[in-house]
DODRENDO-830488 format. One record per atom (N, C-alpha, C): residue number from 1; atom name; x, y, z. Coordinates in steps of 0.1 Angstrom, whole numbers, always signed. Each point is the difference from the previous one (the first is absolute). Layout:
BEGIN
  kevex  padren     xx     yy     zz
    NUM      CA      X      Y      Z
...
***
This chain:
BEGIN
  kevex  padren     xx     yy     zz
      1       N    +15    -97    -14
      1      CA     +1    -10    +10
      1       C     -2     +8    +14
      2       N     -9     -6     +8
      2      CA     -3     +6    +13
      2       C    +12     -1    +10
      3       N     -1     +6    +11
      3      CA    +10     +0    +10
      3       C     +3    -14     +6
      4       N    -11     -7     +2
      4      CA     +1    -14     +5
      4       C     +6     -9    -10
      5       N     -4     +2    -13
      5      CA     +6     -8    -11
      5       C    +15     +2     -2
      6       N     +4    +13     +2
      6      CA    +14     +3     -2
      6       C     +8     -6    +12
      7       N     -5     +0    +12
      7      CA     +7     -6    +11
      7       C     +1    -15     -2
      8       N    -10     -7     -4
      8      CA     +0    -14     -3
      8       C    +10     -3    -11
      9       N     +0     +8    -11
      9      CA    +10     -2    -11
      9       C    +14     +2     +5
     10       N     +3    +10     +8
     10      CA    +14     +2     +5
     10       C     +4    -12     +9
     11       N     -9     -5     +9
     11      CA     +3    -11     +8
     11       C     +3    -13     -8
     12       N     -9     -2    -10
     12      CA     +3    -12     -9
     12       C    +12     +2     -8
     13       N     +3    +12     -4
     13      CA    +13     +2     -8
     13       C    +12     -3     +9
     14       N     +0     +5    +13
     14      CA    +11     -3     +9
     14       C     +2    -15     +2
     15       N    -11     -7     +1
     15      CA     +1    -15     +2
     15       C     +6     -6    -12
     16       N     -5     +4    -12
     16      CA     +5     -6    -12
     16       C    +15     +3     -2
     17       N     +4    +12     +2
     17      CA    +14     +4     -2
     17       C     +9     -7    +11
     18       N     -5     -1    +12
     18      CA     +8     -7    +11
     18       C     +2    -14     -4
     19       N    -10     -7     -4
     19      CA     +2    -15     -3
     19       C     +7     -1    -14
     20       N     -1     +9     -9
     20      CA     +8     +0    -12
     20       C    +15     +1     +3
     21       N     +3     +9     +9
     21      CA    +14     +2     +4
     21       C     +5    -13     +7
     22       N     -8     -6     +9
     22      CA     +3    -12     +7
     22       C     +3    -12    -10
     23       N     -9     -1    -10
     23      CA     +2    -11    -10
     23       C    +13     +2     -8
     24       N     +3    +13     -4
     24      CA    +12     +2     -8
     24       C    +12     -2     +9
     25       N     +0     +4    +12
     25      CA    +11     -2    +10
     25       C     +2    -15     +3
     26       N    -11     -7     +1
     26      CA     +0    -14     +3
     26       C     +5     -8    -11
     27       N     -1     +5    -13
     27      CA     +5     -8    -11
     27       C    +15     -1     +0
     28       N     +7     +9     +6
     28      CA    +14     +0     +1
     28       C     +6     -7    +12
     29       N     -9     -6     +8
     29      CA     +5     -7    +12
     29       C     +4    -14     -4
     30       N     +5     -8     +9
     30      CA     +5    -13     -3
     30       C    -11    -10     -4
     31       N    -12     +2     +6
     31      CA    -11     -8     -4
     31       C     -9     +6    -10
     32       N     +4    +11     -6
     32      CA     -9     +8     -9
     32       C     -2     -7    -13
     33       N    -11     +3     -7
     33      CA     -4     -5    -13
     33       C     +0    +11    -10
     34       N     +4     -2    -12
     34      CA     +1    +10    -10
     34       C    -14     +6     -3
     35       N    -11     -8     +1
     35      CA    -13     +5     -2
     35       C     -5    +10     +9
     36       N     +6     +1    +12
     36      CA     -4    +10    +10
     36       C     +3    +14     -5
     37       N    +10     +2     -9
     37      CA     +3    +13     -5
     37       C    -12     +5     -8
     38       N     -5     -9     -8
     38      CA    -12     +4     -9
     38       C    -12     +4     +9
     39       N     -2     -9    +10
     39      CA    -11     +3     +9
     39       C     +2    +13     +8
     40       N    +12     +3     +4
     40      CA     +3    +12     +7
     40       C     -2    +12     -9
     41       N     +5     -1    -13
     41      CA     -2    +12     -9
     41       C    -14     +2     -3
     42       N     -8    -10     -2
     42      CA    -15     +2     -2
     42       C     -6     +6    +12
     43       N     +3     -5    +12
     43      CA     -6     +5    +12
     43       C     +3    +15     +2
     44       N    +13     +3     -1
     44      CA     +4    +14     +1
     44       C     -6     +9    -10
     45       N     -1     -5    -13
     45      CA     -7     +7    -10
     45       C    -14     +3     +3
     46       N     -7    -10     +5
     46      CA    -14     +3     +4
     46       C     -1    +11    +11
     47       N     +9     -1     +9
     47      CA     +0    +10    +11
     47       C     +2    +14     -6
     48       N    +10     +1     -9
     48      CA     +3    +14     -6
     48       C    -12     +5     -9
     49       N     -7     -9     -7
     49      CA    -12     +4     -7
     49       C    -11     +5     +9
     50       N     -2     -7    +12
     50      CA     -9     +4    +10
     50       C     +3    +14     +5
     51       N    +13     +3     +2
     51      CA     +4    +13     +5
     51       C     -3    +10    -10
     52       N     +3     -3    -13
     52      CA     -3    +10    -11
     52       C    -15     +3     +0
     53       N     -9    -10     +0
     53      CA    -14     +3     -1
     53       C     -5     +7    +12
     54       N     +5     -3    +12
     54      CA     -5     +6    +12
     54       C     +5    +15     +1
     55       N    +11     +3     -6
     55      CA     +5    +14     +1
     55       C     -5     +9    -11
     56       N     -7     -5     -9
     56      CA     -5     +9    -11
     56       C    -11     +9     +6
     57       N     +1    +12     -5
     57      CA    -10    +10     +4
     57       C    -13     -1     -8
     58       N    -11     +1     +7
     58      CA    -13     -1     -8
     58       C     -2    +12     -9
     59       N     -6     -3    -11
     59      CA     -3    +11    -10
     59       C    -11     +9     +6
     60       N     +3    +13     +0
     60      CA    -10    +10     +4
     60       C     -8     +4    -11
     61       N    -13     -2     +1
     61      CA     -9     +4    -11
     61       C     -7    +13     +4
     62       N     +3    +11     -8
     62      CA     -6    +13     +3
     62       C    -14     +0     -7
     63       N    -10     +4     +8
     63      CA    -13     +1     -6
     63       C     -5    +14     +2
     64       N     -7     +5    -10
     64      CA     -5    +14     +2
     64       C    -16     -1     +0
     65       N     -6     +6    +10
     65      CA    -14     -1     +1
     65       C     -6    +14     -3
     66       N     -9     +0    -10
     66      CA     -6    +13     -4
     66       C    -15     -1     +6
     67       N     -3    +10     +7
     67      CA    -14     +1     +5
     67       C     -8    +11     -7
     68       N    -10     -5     -7
     68      CA     -9    +10     -7
     68       C    -13     +0     +7
     69       N     -5    +13     +3
     69      CA    -13     +1     +7
     69       C    -10     +6    -10
     70       N    -11     -6     -1
     70      CA    -11     +5     -8
     70       C    -10     +7     +9
     71       N     +0    +13     +0
     71      CA     -9     +8     +8
     71       C    -13     +2     -6
     72       N    -10     +0     +7
     72      CA    -14     +2     -6
     72       C     +0    +15     -4
     73       N     -9     +3    -10
     73      CA     -2    +13     -5
     73       C     -4    +10    +11
     74       N     +4    +12     -1
     74      CA     -5    +10    +10
     74       C     +9     +0    +13
     75       N    +12     -6     -1
     75      CA     +9     +1    +11
     75       C    +10    +12     -2
     76       N     +1     +8    +10
     76      CA     +9    +11     -1
     76       C    +12     -3     +9
     77       N    +11     +4     -5
     77      CA    +13     -3     +8
     77       C     +5    +13     +5
     78       N     +4     +0    +13
     78      CA     +6    +11     +6
     78       C    +15     -1     -1
     79       N     +7    +11     +3
     79      CA    +14     +0     +0
     79       C     +5     -8    +13
     80       N    +10     -8     -2
     80      CA     +6     -7    +12
     80       C    +11     +9     +5
     81       N     -1     +3    +13
     81      CA    +10     +9     +7
     81       C     +7     -8    +11
     82       N    +13     +4     +2
     82      CA     +8     -7    +10
     82       C     -6     +4    +14
     83       N     +0    -10     +9
     83      CA     -5     +2    +13
     83       C     +9     +9     +9
     84       N    +13     +0     -4
     84      CA    +10     +7     +8
     84       C     +1    +15     -4
     85       N     +3     +2    -13
     85      CA     +3    +13     -5
     85       C    -11     +6     -8
     86       N    -10     -8     -5
     86      CA    -11     +6     -8
     86       C     +4     +1    -15
     87       N    +11     -5     -4
     87      CA     +4     +1    -14
     87       C     -9     -9     -9
     88       N     -2     +4    -12
     88      CA     -9     -7     -9
     88       C     +8    -12     -6
     89       N     -6    -12     +1
     89      CA     +7    -12     -4
     89       C     -5     -5    -14
     90       N     +8     -6     -7
     90      CA     -4     -6    -13
     90       C     +0    -15     +1
     91       N     -5     -6    -11
     91      CA     -1    -15     +0
     91       C    +13     -7     +2
     92       N    +11     +6     -5
     92      CA    +13     -6     +1
     92       C     +5     -1    +15
     93       N     -6     +8     +9
     93      CA     +4     +1    +14
     93       C     -7    -11     +8
     94       N    -10     -7     -6
     94      CA     -7    -11     +7
     94       C     +4    -13     -6
     95       N     +4     -9     +8
     95      CA     +4    -14     -4
     95       C     -8    -10     +8
     96       N     +0    -12     -5
     96      CA     -7    -11     +7
     96       C    +11     -9     +6
     97       N     +0     -1    +13
     97      CA    +10     -8     +7
     97       C     -8    -10     +8
     98       N     +2    -13     -3
     98      CA     -6    -11     +7
     98       C    -15     +2     +1
     99       N     -6     +5    -11
     99      CA    -15     +2     -1
     99       C     -5    +12     +7
    100       N     +9     +9     +5
    100      CA     -5    +12     +6
    100       C     +6    +12     -7
    101       N     -8    +10     -3
    101      CA     +5    +12     -7
    101       C     +9     +8    +10
    102       N    +12     +3     -5
    102      CA     +9     +7     +8
    102       C     +3    +14     -7
    103       N     +1    +10     +7
    103      CA     +2    +14     -5
    103       C    +14     +4     +4
    104       N     +8     +5    -10
    104      CA    +13     +6     +3
    104       C     -1    +15     -5
    105       N     +1     +9     +9
    105      CA     -1    +14     -3
    105       C    +14     +5     -6
    106       N     +0     +5    -12
    106      CA    +13     +5     -5
    106       C     +4    +14     +6
    107       N     -9     +6     +7
    107      CA     +3    +13     +6
    107       C     +6     -1    +14
    108       N     -6     -8     +8
    108      CA     +6     -1    +14
    108       C     +6    -13     +3
    109       N     -1    -10     -9
    109      CA     +6    -13     +1
    109       C     -7    -10     +9
    110       N    -12     +4     +5
    110      CA     -8     -9     +8
    110       C     -5    -12     -7
    111       N     +0    -12     +6
    111      CA     -6    -11     -6
    111       C    -10     -6    +10
    112       N    -12     -2     -5
    112      CA    -11     -6     +8
    112       C    -10     -8     -8
    113       N     -8     -7     +7
    113      CA    -10     -8     -7
    113       C    -13     +8     -2
    114       N     -5     +0    -12
    114      CA    -12     +7     -3
    114       C    -12     -7     +5
    115       N     -8     +8     +7
    115      CA    -13     -6     +6
    115       C    -12     +8     -6
    116       N    -11     -7     +0
    116      CA    -12     +6     -6
    116       C     -9     +3    +12
    117       N     -6    +12     -1
    117      CA     -9     +4    +11
    117       C    -13     -7     -3
    118       N     -8     -3    +11
    118      CA    -13     -6     -2
    118       C     -9     +9     -8
    119       N     -9     -7     -7
    119      CA    -10     +7     -9
    119       C    -12     +6     +7
    120       N     -3     -5    +12
    120      CA    -12     +5     +7
    120       C     +2    +11     +9
***
C-alpha cells in the first residue's frame, strides 16, 4: 500500500472507530436503542481491520541480476588496477550498483565508479 493509501486508510479507520464508539456509547443513553451496539461493534471492527491492513509491511522481494557478456573473439583483457594504490583487482571487487560498475579496493579501501576510456 502506498503512502497516500495508508494515510487514507488511517483516516477512514479513525472515522469508523470514532462513530463505532459513539454508537456503543449512545446505546446506553436514555434514548438509546439496543441495535446501536451492533452497529457500533461492526463500525469499530471495520476501523480496526483498516488499521491492521494499513500497518502491514510490504513484502520485500530480493532479486538477483546476473550480467553475462559475450565478447567477440580476439579480445584481450588487461589486469584491472586500483586508481589509488595500483593494487590488482579481481572480479569479486567489482559490483554493479544502480546499473554502474563500482570498484572496492581490498588493499586501500577506496570505492569508486569504474569508467571506460574512449577507444579513439
